[in-house]
C-alpha positions in Angstrom: 113.8 -134.7 48.6 116.5 -134.7 46.0 116.5 -131.8 43.6 118.8 -133.4 41.1 117.8 -134.3 37.6 116.2 -137.8 37.2 118.5 -140.5 35.9 117.6 -143.0 33.2 118.0 -146.5 34.6 118.3 -147.9 31.1 121.2 -145.6 30.1 124.6 -147.2 30.0 127.2 -146.0 32.5 130.2 -144.1 31.0 133.0 -146.3 30.0 136.1 -146.0 32.1 139.2 -144.7 30.4 141.8 -147.4 29.6 145.5 -147.2 28.8 144.7 -148.5 25.3 142.3 -145.7 24.7 144.9 -143.1 25.8 147.5 -144.7 23.6 145.2 -144.7 20.5 144.2 -141.1 21.2 147.8 -140.1 21.4 148.6 -142.0 18.3 145.8 -140.3 16.4 147.2 -136.9 17.4 150.8 -137.7 16.7 150.5 -139.8 13.6 149.4 -137.0 11.2 152.5 -135.0 12.1 154.8 -138.0 11.9 153.4 -139.0 8.5 153.7 -135.5 7.2 157.3 -135.3 8.2 157.9 -138.8 6.7 156.3 -137.9 3.4 158.3 -134.6 3.2 161.5 -136.6 3.8 160.5 -139.1 1.2 159.8 -136.4 -1.3 163.1 -134.7 -0.4 165.0 -138.0 -0.9 163.4 -138.5 -4.3 164.2 -134.9 -5.3 167.8 -135.3 -4.0 168.3 -138.7 -5.7 166.8 -137.9 -9.1 167.3 -134.1 -9.5 169.9 -132.6 -7.2 172.5 -135.4 -7.2 172.5 -135.8 -11.0 172.9 -132.1 -11.5 175.6 -131.9 -8.9 177.4 -134.8 -10.5 177.1 -133.1 -13.9 178.4 -129.8 -12.7 181.4 -131.4 -10.9 182.2 -133.6 -13.9 182.2 -130.7 -16.4 184.4 -128.5 -14.2 186.7 -131.4 -13.4 187.2 -132.1 -17.1 188.1 -128.5 -17.6 190.8 -128.3 -14.9 192.1 -131.8 -15.2 196.0 -131.7 -15.1 196.5 -135.4 -14.8 199.2 -137.2 -16.7 199.6 -140.8 -17.9 201.2 -142.8 -15.2 203.5 -144.6 -17.6 205.2 -141.4 -18.6 206.3 -140.7 -15.0 209.2 -142.1 -13.0 209.4 -143.7 -9.7 212.8 -143.1 -7.9 213.7 -144.9 -4.7 215.7 -141.9 -3.5 212.7 -139.7 -3.2 211.6 -138.8 0.3 208.1 -139.7 1.8 205.4 -137.0 1.4 202.5 -136.3 3.5 199.2 -138.2 2.7 200.9 -140.6 0.2 204.3 -141.6 1.7 206.4 -142.7 -1.2 203.5 -143.7 -3.5 204.1 -140.9 -6.0 206.0 -140.3 -9.2 207.9 -137.4 -10.8 208.5 -136.2 -14.3 211.7 -137.0 -16.1 212.6 -133.3 -16.2 212.3 -133.0 -12.4 214.5 -136.2 -12.0 217.3 -134.7 -14.1 217.1 -131.4 -12.1 217.2 -133.3 -8.8 220.1 -135.4 -9.9 222.0 -132.2 -11.0 221.3 -130.6 -7.6 222.2 -133.9 -5.9 225.8 -133.8 -7.4 226.2 -130.1 -6.6 227.8 -129.3 -3.1 225.2 -128.0 -0.7 223.3 -128.5 2.5 222.5 -132.1 1.6 226.2 -133.0 2.0 227.8 -133.4 5.4 231.1 -132.0 6.5 233.0 -135.1 5.5 231.4 -135.0 2.0 229.0 -137.9 2.4 225.5 -137.6 0.8 222.2 -138.4 2.5 220.3 -141.4 1.4 217.3 -139.5 0.2 216.6 -136.3 -1.7 215.7 -133.5 0.8 212.0 -133.1 1.0 212.3 -129.3 0.8 213.4 -129.6 -2.8 210.1 -131.2 -3.7 207.8 -129.0 -1.5 209.4 -125.9 -3.0 208.3 -127.0 -6.4 204.9 -128.3 -5.2 204.0 -125.1 -3.4 205.0 -122.8 -6.3 201.7 -122.2 -8.3 203.7 -120.7 -11.2 205.5 -124.0 -11.7 203.9 -126.7 -13.8 203.1 -129.7 -11.7 205.9 -132.3 -11.7 205.0 -134.4 -8.7 202.1 -136.8 -9.3 200.1 -139.4 -7.3 199.1 -142.4 -9.5 195.5 -143.5 -9.8 195.5 -146.3 -12.2 196.4 -145.2 -15.7 196.4 -141.5 -14.8 198.3 -139.6 -12.1 197.0 -136.5 -10.3 199.3 -133.6 -9.4 200.3 -133.8 -5.8 199.2 -130.3 -5.1 195.6 -131.2 -6.2 195.7 -134.5 -4.4 196.8 -132.7 -1.2 193.7 -130.5 -1.3 191.5 -133.5 -1.4 193.4 -135.5 1.2 193.2 -132.7 3.7 189.4 -132.9 3.7 188.6 -136.5 2.9 189.7 -139.5 4.8 192.4 -141.6 3.2 190.1 -144.6 3.1 187.4 -142.6 1.3 189.6 -141.1 -1.4 188.3 -142.1 -4.8 190.2 -144.7 -6.8 190.4 -142.8 -10.2 191.6 -139.4 -11.3 188.2 -138.2 -12.5 186.6 -138.8 -9.2 189.5 -137.2 -7.4 189.1 -134.1 -9.5 185.3 -134.1 -8.8 186.1 -134.0 -5.1 188.7 -131.3 -5.7 186.0 -129.2 -7.5 183.6 -129.6 -4.5 186.3 -128.5 -2.0 188.1 -125.9 -4.1 185.2 -124.1 -5.8 182.1 -124.7 -3.6 183.6 -125.3 -0.1 181.1 -128.0 0.9 178.6 -130.4 -0.5 175.8 -128.3 0.9 176.8 -125.3 -1.2 177.1 -127.5 -4.2 173.6 -128.9 -3.7 172.3 -125.3 -3.3 173.9 -124.4 -6.6 172.4 -127.5 -8.2 168.9 -126.5 -6.9 169.4 -123.0 -8.5 170.5 -124.6 -11.8 167.5 -126.9 -11.7 165.1 -124.0 -11.1 166.7 -122.0 -14.0 166.6 -125.1 -16.2 162.9 -125.8 -15.5 162.1 -122.2 -16.1 163.6 -122.2 -19.5 162.0 -125.5 -20.3 158.6 -124.0 -19.4 159.3 -121.0 -21.6 160.2 -123.3 -24.4 157.1 -125.5 -24.3 154.8 -122.4 -24.0 156.1 -121.3 -27.4 154.2 -122.9 -30.3 157.1 -124.7 -31.8 158.2 -126.1 -28.4 154.7 -127.4 -27.6 154.6 -129.0 -31.0 158.0 -130.7 -30.5 156.9 -132.1 -27.1 153.6 -133.4 -28.6 155.4 -135.0 -31.5 157.9 -136.7 -29.2 155.1 -138.0 -26.9 152.9 -139.3 -29.8 155.7 -140.6 -32.1 158.0 -142.1 -29.5 156.6 -142.6 -26.0 153.1 -143.6 -27.2 154.5 -146.5 -29.2 156.4 -148.1 -26.3 154.0 -150.7 -24.8 154.9 -150.5 -21.1 156.4 -147.0 -21.0 153.4 -145.4 -22.7 151.0 -146.7 -19.9 153.3 -145.5 -17.1 154.0 -142.2 -18.8 150.4 -141.5 -19.4 149.4 -142.1 -15.8 152.3 -140.0 -14.5 151.6 -137.2 -16.9 147.9 -137.0 -15.8 149.1 -136.7 -12.1 151.7 -134.0 -12.9 149.3 -132.1 -15.2 146.8 -132.1 -12.4 149.3 -130.9 -9.8 151.3 -128.4 -11.7 149.4 -127.3 -14.8 147.0 -124.4 -14.9 143.4 -125.5 -15.0 141.8 -124.9 -18.4 138.3 -125.2 -16.9 137.1 -122.5 -14.5 134.8 -124.1 -12.0 132.1 -121.8 -10.7 130.9 -123.7 -7.7 130.6 -127.1 -6.1 127.2 -128.9 -6.2 125.7 -132.3 -5.6 123.3 -134.1 -7.9 121.5 -137.4 -7.9 123.7 -139.5 -10.2 123.8 -142.2 -11.5 120.3 -142.8 -10.1 117.9 -141.4 -7.6 119.1 -141.8 -4.0 122.8 -141.8 -4.9 124.5 -138.4 -4.7 127.6 -137.4 -6.6 129.8 -134.3 -6.3 130.0 -132.0 -9.3 131.6 -128.8 -10.5 129.4 -126.2 -12.3 131.3 -125.0 -15.4 128.7 -122.7 -16.9 125.3 -122.7 -18.7 124.4 -125.5 -21.1 123.8 -125.2 -24.8 120.8 -123.3 -26.2 119.2 -126.2 -28.0 119.4 -128.5 -24.9 117.8 -125.7 -22.8 115.0 -125.2 -25.3 114.3 -128.9 -25.5 114.2 -129.3 -21.7 112.0 -126.2 -21.3 113.9 -125.0 -18.3 117.3 -123.6 -17.4 120.2 -126.1 -17.7 123.7 -125.8 -16.3 126.8 -127.8 -17.4 128.2 -130.0 -14.6 131.4 -132.0 -14.6 131.1 -135.2 -12.5 134.8 -136.0 -11.5 136.2 -139.4 -11.1 138.4 -140.5 -8.2 141.3 -140.4 -7.7 141.8 -138.3 -10.9 139.3 -135.4 -10.7 140.6 -133.9 -13.9 138.7 -136.6 -15.8 135.0 -137.4 -15.6 131.6 -136.9 -17.2 130.1 -133.6 -18.5 126.3 -133.4 -18.1 123.6 -130.8 -18.6 121.4 -130.8 -15.5 118.3 -128.8 -14.6 119.2 -125.9 -12.3 116.4 -126.9 -9.9 118.0 -130.3 -9.3 121.3 -129.0 -8.0 122.2 -128.6 -4.4 124.9 -126.0 -3.7 127.6 -127.3 -1.3 129.4 -125.0 1.2 132.9 -126.3 0.2 135.7 -124.7 -1.8 137.1 -126.0 -5.1 140.3 -127.2 -3.4 138.4 -129.0 -0.7 136.3 -130.7 -3.3 139.4 -131.8 -5.2 140.9 -133.2 -2.0 137.7 -135.1 -1.4 137.9 -136.6 -4.8 141.6 -137.4 -4.8 141.4 -139.1 -1.4 138.3 -141.1 -2.5 136.2 -139.4 0.1 138.6 -139.8 3.0 139.5 -136.1 3.4 136.2 -134.5 4.3 136.2 -130.7 5.0 136.0 -130.1 8.8 132.8 -128.2 8.6 131.2 -130.9 6.5 132.0 -133.8 8.9 128.8 -135.5 10.1 128.2 -135.2 13.9 124.8 -135.6 15.6 124.8 -131.9 16.7 125.7 -130.5 13.2 123.3 -132.9 11.5 120.4 -131.8 13.8 121.2 -128.1 13.2 121.4 -128.6 9.4 118.1 -130.5 9.3 116.4 -127.8 11.4 117.7 -125.1 9.0 116.4 -127.0 6.0 113.0 -127.6 7.6 112.7 -123.9 8.5 113.5 -122.9 4.9 111.0 -125.4 3.5 108.2 -124.2 5.9 108.9 -120.6 5.1 108.9 -121.3 1.3 105.7 -123.3 1.7 104.0 -120.5 3.7 105.0 -118.0 1.1 103.8 -120.2 -1.7 100.5 -120.7 0.1 100.0 -117.0 0.6 100.7 -116.3 -3.1 98.2 -119.1 -4.1 95.5 -117.7 -1.8 95.9 -114.3 -3.2 95.6 -115.6 -6.7 92.4 -117.5 -5.8 90.8 -114.4 -4.3 91.6 -112.4 -7.4 90.0 -115.1 -9.6 86.9 -115.2 -7.4 86.6 -111.4 -7.7 87.0 -111.5 -11.4 84.3 -114.2 -11.7 81.8 -112.2 -9.6 82.2 -109.0 -11.7 82.2 -110.5 -15.2 79.3 -112.8 -16.1 80.2 -115.8 -18.2 79.1 -116.0 -21.8 76.7 -118.9 -21.2 74.6 -117.0 -18.6 74.4 -114.0 -21.0 73.1 -116.2 -23.9 70.5 -117.9 -21.5 69.2 -114.5 -20.5 68.9 -113.5 -24.2 67.0 -116.7 -25.2 64.5 -116.3 -22.3 63.8 -112.7 -23.3 63.1 -113.8 -26.9 
């Protein structure tokens, strides 16, 4: 005789695992991590494009304007007897003063003349490099970029790090690249400096708006300028609500998370208890009332404030942050310990039934004790009617 447990012939056999099921299971495990990384990269791209890059550009532009030694190209001279230089060949110009000096040296006997007295066809390149490499000398060799020409020594720093095909086409952009290479060393260090500048700038902006005059100025600008622009006002209002929810300190201190039947019986809504209700409302209801904020999705900072009897509230075992996530996600993000499964649901129903039975038994015991006390009091103290009947019969 078999000792195994009996089987139910009506039960369905377990489904065989299929490749599709394995694939979907793997996708469910990997997709949250992939989406998290993608969202972080997306946020990083937005921060880089709209915060770090503009600040980096501004820093480079300001410094480039301060160290700009470029000269108008029309004031410089192109001389066909000049030698080719590295990175620009013969595409450069010199100042009239340098040309006079080179012509004077050219006519003076020296190494540039051969033994028979003939002169080389080009100026010796050493004459130019000696002037270029001397930082005490004012720049006299320039590389033209449109209407302006950049000193060769500055252009050389850029050309050593940037490919010739990627060198900017104007003097301002060349000096901005020069600032990145000369003062920061790399684009990464420049971006790190831009992040530091952004943090300091945001800190001082926050300090400014916390002062009364700063907050007044911001409010006036929002109400007098932004609120009057038809399309911009709508977009700005929505964005401001999101940013205020994410970054501003909450003005309302929520005590706990509860559930109430709203907007009608049988429909449950999530709420935040903010405190006790007003005295006149409590007196009119004849029982304790609490103030509850019913949030709206996906913006839980807005909603409806209601005064609800304390007995109609159900306290939920969730944190404030978990409740906010539940509202922002429109109910998609459920806390792990609140997700409905057959086992957890059965355990919760058993707990509630035990509490109700215990409370009912305690209430019945109290009611029985009160009835016994009333019966004892009735037996000891005769009623006024029986006393009057006895007096009438005696009379």
